[in-house]
KOLVEXZA-460841 format. One line per field, with one value per residue (C-alpha): x, y, z; residue number from 1; residue in one letter. Coordinates in pm, whole numbers. Example, Ala and Ser with C-alpha at 12.3 -4.5 7.8 and 13.67 -1.06 7.14 Angstrom:
east <- c(1230/1367)
north <- c(-450/-106)
up <- c(780/714)
k <- c(1/2)
r <- c(A/S)
//
This chain:
east <- c(0/282/449/122/71/427/372/45/219/496/237/53/379/471/125/152/495/365/65/283/510/208/63/393/409/51/107/397/181/-95/156/303/-41/-128/195/106/-246/-103/149/-106/-352/-84/-7/-377/-399/-95/-234/-570/-387/-189/-510/-683/-383/-383/-759/-717/-439/-654/-945/-722/-574/-919/-1015/-709/-784/-1138/-1003/-781/-876/-1143/-889/-700/-1022/-1091/-736/-748/-1095/-1336/-1083/-1032/-709/-435/-251/90/224/598/737/931/1304/1476/1289/1367/1304/1157/1392/1141/890/1119/932/1068/1221/997/1118/927/877/537/303/239/-59/15/-189/-474/-305/27/315/244/441/237/322/-35/-73/244/216/-112/-412/-644/-579/-307/-164/-212/86/289/367/141/194/179/508/757/862/840/1003/1269/1368/1391/1567/1272/1084/711/529/418/172/314/328/298/670/790/923/878/1181/1249/1335/1594/1941/2076/1777/1807/1562/1300/1360/1097/1203/1082/871/1046/883/1002/1073/1350/1102/960/1296/1289/937/775/822/692/765/505/543/526/385/557/267/442/793/888/1238/1359/1701/1912/2051/2400/2680/2870/2780/2559/2696/2438/2061/1902/1553/1482/1420/1126/959/1037/894/1220/1535/1886/2115/2488/2734/3095/3036/3037/2678/2408/2057/1750/1427/1060/828/521/177/192/506/448/729/985/1087/1441/1433/1803/2147/2456/2825/2980/3328/3606/3819/4165/4135/3800/3663/3299/3112/3179/2879/2602/2382/2079/2079/1791/1611/1621/1764/2119/2328/2664/2905/3225/3524/3887/4172/4444/4656/4517/4181/3863/3695/3336/3110/2774/2516/2275/1939/1793/2009/1942/2196/2504/2792/2784/2548/2830/3082/3368/3455/3803/3893/4051/4065/4109/4472/4450/4232/3863/3603/3364/3065/2888/2567/2381/2317/1958/2025/1897/2220/2269/2597/2731/2990/3243/3440/3742/4011/4254/4078/3933/3581/3522/3237/3144/2958/2825/2989/2991/2757/2871/2759/3104/3138/3428/3557/3659/3826/3646/3898/4170/4327/4033/4007/4312/4172/3929/3610/3341/3023/2913/2577/2427/2193/1874/1837/2198/2484/2670/2843/2860/3139/3205/3537/3717/3911/3593/3536/3214/3266/3018/3175/3009/3049/2959/3231/3483/3554/3432/3108/3158/3376/3294/3465/3310/3468/3455/3496/3215/3100/2808/2596/2240/2014/1652/1413/1163/1348/1635/1819/1835/2096/2219/2574/2663/2937/3143/3028/2828/2487/2518/2579/2336/2371/2125/2243/2072/2290/2183/2333/2668/2846/2543/2417/2041/1991/2185/2065/2189/2181/2376/2524/2503/2753/3030/3131/3302/3112/3096/3076/2871/2583/2375/2074/1772/1507/1135/943/800/1142/1033/1194/1536/1602/1943/2109/2293/2572/2289/2005/1791/1650/1653/1393/1436/1163/1332/1047/1128/1320/1544/1880/1752/1559/1186/1161/1366/1253/1407/1450/1718/1942/2264/2367/2147/2327/2043/1663/1488/1131/905/685/418/330/392/696/1053/1310/1627/1948/2159/2475/2246/2219/1844/1626/1366/1022/853/496/414/95)
north <- c(0/241/165/228/559/663/582/775/1078/1067/1043/1348/1543/1456/1558/1882/1960/1885/2114/2394/2365/2361/2669/2855/2761/2872/3193/3279/3183/3421/3700/3646/3653/3973/4127/4029/4170/4501/4506/4445/4691/4960/4859/4880/5233/5342/5183/5358/5688/5643/5554/5868/6081/5935/5991/6352/6412/6262/6487/6796/6698/6653/6995/7149/6965/7099/7453/7458/7679/7562/7495/7243/7066/7026/6901/6644/6517/6427/6259/6431/6247/6160/5843/5838/5493/5451/5158/4899/4949/4862/5060/5107/5475/5592/5868/6001/6094/6286/6572/6898/6883/7018/7228/7019/6642/6512/6420/6049/5909/5565/5267/5155/4824/4877/4634/4359/4419/4265/3905/3775/3899/3771/3450/3382/3494/3478/3826/3803/4089/4093/4061/4378/4297/4172/3812/3887/4083/3802/3713/4047/4246/3986/4023/4401/4401/4582/4510/4532/4816/4796/4947/5218/5103/5294/5293/5423/5776/6037/6115/6411/6331/6611/6459/6717/6726/6541/6257/6271/6039/5890/5774/5424/5363/5240/4959/4858/4485/4449/4397/4097/3917/3591/3671/3342/2985/2852/2963/3085/2841/2918/2639/2569/2482/2389/2397/2434/2417/2568/2563/2870/2865/2901/2663/2690/2724/3013/3297/3579/3628/3973/4122/4444/4723/4874/4555/4236/4017/4092/3928/3849/3551/3534/3246/3152/3154/3537/3581/3784/3655/3874/3693/3779/3584/3456/3323/3437/3239/2916/2995/3249/3370/3458/3814/3861/3707/3930/3839/4049/3899/4147/4264/4146/3845/3734/3701/3663/3914/3834/4033/4237/4527/4685/5061/5201/5311/4953/5050/4917/4654/4719/4425/4389/4185/4159/4408/4169/4230/4578/4443/4653/4646/4764/4720/4878/4682/4934/4761/5047/4948/4653/4378/4523/4762/4989/4771/4684/4951/4934/5216/5360/5405/5110/5198/4844/4733/4356/4049/3986/4259/4056/4286/4572/4740/5070/5279/5355/5730/6029/6073/5769/5597/5248/5075/4805/4590/4387/4141/4435/4526/4841/4987/5227/5475/5550/5873/5997/6329/6583/6646/6323/6117/5966/5741/5840/5635/5753/5513/5529/5310/5062/4976/4914/4554/4327/4081/4063/4268/4011/4218/4583/4753/5093/5192/5374/5630/5750/5760/5470/5209/4864/4626/4268/4096/3764/3919/3868/4244/4438/4810/5094/5392/5734/5888/6241/6265/6038/5799/5475/5505/5164/4854/4502/4166/3820/3476/3366/3518/3722/3654/3891/4163/4271/4532/4458/4612/4738/4799/5034/4953/4579/4403/4049/3915/3576/3411/3094/2913/2595/2607/2984/3114/3408/3686/3968/4307/4630/4921/5118/4852/4852/4527/4344/4040/4009/3670/3395/3099/2855/2502/2180/2094/1734/1749/1968/2166/2438/2765/2917/3287/3184/3082/3399/3517/3737/3910/3862/4179/4218/4178/3887/3597/3519/3264/3111/2889/2580/2343/2090/2101/2288/2636/2719/2968/3153/3338/3614/3591/3223/3179/2906/2873/2628/2701/2749/2522/2381/2320/2057/2274/2140/1846/2018/2303/2612/2945/3186/3222/3560/3669/3851/4136/4108/3739/3477/3324/3225/3222/3017/2927/2616/2449/2204/2491/2528/2814/2715/2883/2794/2910/2971/3004)
up <- c(0/85/-251/-436/-255/-346/-711/-707/-550/-812/-1086/-954/-929/-1289/-1407/-1211/-1361/-1709/-1658/-1521/-1824/-2056/-1887/-1925/-2291/-2357/-2163/-2392/-2689/-2578/-2520/-2865/-3029/-2840/-2967/-3322/-3284/-3161/-3444/-3718/-3561/-3580/-3940/-4025/-3883/-4082/-4400/-4348/-4296/-4618/-4804/-4676/-4776/-5128/-5160/-5047/-5299/-5574/-5476/-5478/-5813/-5964/-5831/-6000/-6323/-6333/-6288/-6599/-6901/-7141/-7417/-7202/-7119/-7489/-7551/-7273/-7341/-7064/-6835/-6501/-6414/-6657/-6561/-6727/-6817/-6833/-7019/-6830/-6804/-7022/-7290/-7659/-7733/-8061/-8175/-8425/-8155/-7920/-7756/-7620/-7273/-7003/-6711/-6459/-6448/-6539/-6257/-6231/-6047/-5898/-6002/-5779/-5698/-5516/-5493/-5244/-4926/-4646/-4561/-4574/-4931/-5094/-4896/-5074/-4869/-5166/-5306/-5570/-5768/-6141/-6371/-6423/-6784/-7063/-7163/-7536/-7537/-7589/-7940/-8119/-7843/-7791/-8155/-8123/-7787/-7627/-7308/-7238/-7067/-6705/-6462/-6237/-5875/-5550/-5480/-5814/-5855/-6124/-6336/-6561/-6918/-6915/-6889/-6649/-6414/-6086/-6043/-5772/-5479/-5254/-4911/-4832/-4525/-4211/-4011/-3667/-3687/-3429/-3139/-3328/-3346/-3142/-3019/-3121/-2999/-3329/-3689/-3937/-4224/-4595/-4806/-5135/-5363/-5687/-5832/-6195/-6340/-6666/-6830/-6751/-7109/-6958/-7052/-6723/-6354/-6256/-6049/-6001/-5974/-5934/-5967/-6157/-5899/-6090/-6212/-6024/-6300/-6482/-6351/-6469/-6434/-6502/-6516/-6564/-6942/-6922/-7046/-6874/-6950/-6906/-6811/-6776/-6544/-6729/-6635/-6272/-6203/-6392/-6638/-6756/-7102/-7209/-7348/-7429/-7379/-7382/-7379/-7100/-7057/-6975/-7271/-7157/-6930/-7073/-6721/-6624/-6401/-6035/-5912/-6079/-5965/-6132/-6175/-5959/-6279/-6409/-6749/-6709/-6531/-6365/-6336/-6132/-6248/-6134/-6084/-6201/-6514/-6572/-6687/-6685/-6346/-6411/-6713/-6796/-6995/-7149/-7178/-7382/-7678/-7901/-7946/-8109/-8070/-7768/-7566/-7322/-7220/-6968/-6728/-6770/-6402/-6218/-5846/-5712/-5688/-5724/-5696/-5746/-5692/-5479/-5441/-5619/-5504/-5553/-5245/-5131/-5132/-5328/-5524/-5744/-5659/-5609/-5390/-5474/-5231/-5336/-5242/-5212/-4883/-5045/-5036/-5327/-5385/-5749/-5837/-6170/-6259/-6542/-6832/-6997/-6695/-6638/-6333/-6107/-5812/-5465/-5221/-4885/-4706/-4794/-4457/-4223/-4344/-4323/-4575/-4869/-4850/-4932/-4906/-4906/-4842/-4762/-4479/-4575/-4297/-4287/-4538/-4379/-4593/-4436/-4529/-4419/-4471/-4460/-4169/-3958/-3937/-3987/-4047/-4076/-4257/-4238/-4584/-4467/-4202/-4377/-4091/-3937/-3742/-3579/-3601/-3492/-3513/-3486/-3446/-3811/-4157/-4309/-4664/-4730/-4571/-4658/-4491/-4408/-4666/-4407/-4078/-4161/-3836/-3905/-4118/-4167/-4201/-4345/-4138/-4171/-3857/-3936/-3769/-3710/-4060/-4039/-3782/-3721/-3596/-3492/-3604/-3296/-3068/-3251/-3163/-3018/-3209/-3161/-3324/-3501/-3701/-3959/-4089/-4087/-4424/-4533/-4818/-4676/-4369/-4573/-4616/-4964/-5047/-5352/-5122/-5089/-4891/-4969/-4757/-4812/-4913/-4561/-4398/-4179/-4366/-4509/-4780/-4814/-5066/-4948/-5045/-5051/-5310/-5058/-4995/-4625/-4495/-4166/-3977/-3774/-3519/-3451/-3125/-3262/-3437/-3699/-4020/-3988/-4292/-4583/-4940/-5167/-5473/-5713/-5797/-5688/-5460/-5451/-5488/-5419/-5395/-5424/-5347/-5591/-5464/-5731/-5705/-5433/-5600/-5518/-5800/-5742/-5925/-5882/-6007/-6189/-6447/-6391/-6271/-6014/-5994/-5665/-5603/-5237/-5038)
k <- c(1/2/3/4/5/6/7/8/9/10/11/12/13/14/15/16/17/18/19/20/21/22/23/24/25/26/27/28/29/30/31/32/33/34/35/36/37/38/39/40/41/42/43/44/45/46/47/48/49/50/51/52/53/54/55/56/57/58/59/60/61/62/63/64/65/66/67/68/69/70/71/72/73/74/75/76/77/78/79/80/81/82/83/84/85/86/87/88/89/90/91/92/93/94/95/96/97/98/99/100/101/102/103/104/105/106/107/108/109/110/111/112/113/114/115/116/117/118/119/120/121/122/123/124/125/126/127/128/129/130/131/132/133/134/135/136/137/138/139/140/141/142/143/144/145/146/147/148/149/150/151/152/153/154/155/156/157/158/159/160/161/162/163/164/165/166/167/168/169/170/171/172/173/174/175/176/177/178/179/180/181/182/183/184/185/186/187/188/189/190/191/192/193/194/195/196/197/198/199/200/201/202/203/204/205/206/207/208/209/210/211/212/213/214/215/216/217/218/219/220/221/222/223/224/225/226/227/228/229/230/231/232/233/234/235/236/237/238/239/240/241/242/243/244/245/246/247/248/249/250/251/252/253/254/255/256/257/258/259/260/261/262/263/264/265/266/267/268/269/270/271/272/273/274/275/276/277/278/279/280/281/282/283/284/285/286/287/288/289/290/291/292/293/294/295/296/297/298/299/300/301/302/303/304/305/306/307/308/309/310/311/312/313/314/315/316/317/318/319/320/321/322/323/324/325/326/327/328/329/330/331/332/333/334/335/336/337/338/339/340/341/342/343/344/345/346/347/348/349/350/351/352/353/354/355/356/357/358/359/360/361/362/363/364/365/366/367/368/369/370/371/372/373/374/375/376/377/378/379/380/381/382/383/384/385/386/387/388/389/390/391/392/393/394/395/396/397/398/399/400/401/402/403/404/405/406/407/408/409/410/411/412/413/414/415/416/417/418/419/420/421/422/423/424/425/426/427/428/429/430/431/432/433/434/435/436/437/438/439/440/441/442/443/444/445/446/447/448/449/450/451/452/453/454/455/456/457/458/459/460/461/462/463/464/465/466/467/468/469/470/471/472/473/474/475/476/477/478/479/480/481/482/483/484/485/486/487/488/489/490/491/492/493/494/495/496/497/498/499/500/501/502/503/504/505/506/507/508/509/510/511/512/513/514/515/516/517/518/519/520/521)
r <- c(M/V/E/E/N/G/E/E/T/N/S/R/E/E/Q/E/E/A/L/V/A/L/I/E/H/R/T/R/E/V/Q/H/L/N/N/R/I/S/Y/Y/Q/S/Q/L/K/E/A/E/K/R/L/N/D/S/Q/S/K/L/A/R/L/R/G/Q/K/N/A/V/P/Y/K/N/K/M/D/N/G/S/K/S/V/K/V/E/R/R/S/T/S/P/I/H/K/N/E/G/S/T/S/K/A/Q/S/K/P/E/L/V/I/P/A/V/T/P/K/I/S/Q/P/M/K/W/A/G/S/G/S/Q/A/G/P/L/V/P/S/H/S/N/S/S/M/K/A/K/G/E/L/P/S/R/T/I/S/E/R/E/V/V/E/S/Q/D/K/G/T/K/R/K/F/E/Q/K/E/H/K/E/L/V/P/L/V/R/S/S/V/A/P/C/L/I/R/C/Q/T/S/N/H/I/S/S/Q/H/K/R/K/L/R/S/L/A/L/C/P/V/N/D/Q/L/F/I/T/S/A/L/D/G/F/I/N/L/W/Q/V/Q/S/R/G/S/G/A/S/L/L/S/S/T/D/C/V/S/P/K/Q/R/R/W/P/E/D/I/A/W/H/P/D/G/N/S/L/F/S/A/Y/S/A/D/S/G/D/S/Q/I/S/V/L/N/L/N/K/T/Q/G/R/G/R/V/T/F/L/E/D/K/P/H/A/K/G/I/I/N/S/I/I/F/M/P/W/E/D/V/C/F/I/T/G/G/S/D/H/A/V/V/L/W/N/E/K/G/A/D/N/V/W/K/P/K/T/L/H/R/N/M/H/S/S/A/V/M/G/V/A/G/M/Q/Q/K/Q/I/V/L/S/A/G/A/D/R/R/I/I/G/F/D/V/N/V/G/R/A/D/F/K/H/Q/I/E/S/K/C/M/S/I/I/P/N/P/C/D/F/N/L/F/M/V/Q/A/G/T/P/G/R/Q/L/R/L/F/D/I/R/L/R/Q/T/E/I/H/A/F/G/W/K/Q/E/S/S/E/S/Q/S/A/L/I/N/Q/A/W/S/P/D/G/L/Y/I/T/S/G/S/A/D/P/T/I/H/I/F/D/I/R/Y/N/S/H/K/P/S/Q/S/I/K/A/H/Q/K/R/V/F/K/A/V/W/L/H/S/V/P/L/L/V/S/I/S/S/D/L/N/I/G/L/H/K/T/T)
//
């Protein structure tokens, strides 16, 4: 009897401990859901405010339109609002229809349907955005080297057609995501509905994948064969059409582009090469021109001293400029100067890194250039004052760095530590790491700089390539070091997977020479 009573007591204690643990877990779950409710309520208020502002602007504009002289009313017809449609970059201009330059840029009214930025929309909540480009614009435009027209989105800016006039710049909206980091005990999963694979049309291993900044249904791929292929997503993500293929090897060493960046206007591509043997270091692929002479030009200046130029990226600032980082430890700022729009370099620093600079990036809210190096250092350089704003060093080499698209204080660094490859930092906290996560590689323990990451449009998820044929997805809200989920995507290693804004789709590249199109819900 005593033994039975003891067993019964132990059983009750175990049940009590289990219930206490369950209550603690569910308490945290309730707190997390309350936090999410508060967050989305605040987002709803901001969205309603922006909607009211846009409606007020439209009402004022219509009032101004109705007040114009009678002759203008006759010229413009019965429409009260003129919606200007700009063709997708790249665009093939008709020289015979060039109009006189205007002193002020034309007013552009954004389309009713904005780019999808909220997670529930691009993740497939039932409301999907229509295609930005018409599906009939493939064969004829491909032959002419032209690209189809698109609908103007909420984030696009108005540009003057005058060459010397400065473009208008619209500051993106900041969203506070740092408080959400590690706030959930369970990840929010993204379901991969279907996957389709198409040939990349490259003859050697792929190297780069990048979306057009003004129309994300256009993207480019590059490979070790030296060609840059321009693609257009078709049928809401079920396929992609090759629009053009351009040989972009360097003139002396016949090297392929190491890294590629879109110009913010979407009309050209800037590629970085190598500084060895006096070869050209930067090329410009003009997408306005048809296939032929002058489509690819190489910049004369060669500021990097030696080795591969590992990274090139345009800064998210009003003045258009880009940054390169190289194996010579240098970080170089390139600005467009003079009436001839010649790009001129300025070395920001050459001695702050003791090894190759692997990744560079720019912060949105302040003119700070971030650089991450194989020397394990992360440096924030203030361009305005000409000195380092902060320096930090971690325990393993850094291979890339990318800012969050929504929270301008948050950025991610790719490191070489297995299981903790991705590190999140808040620039306000300087050297403090706020989260780290990664994956276990099945095929190799070595970390490759060719494996790249990309943020989701809402800034809550990161996709990463892998030495395995897998796309890893990380939810920054998930309080865990492991991926929130992994998708078997290819036959060989995955280099990169990027998110589209316009449709719920992931585009990936792999060493199996295929492009993956993965629909999500």
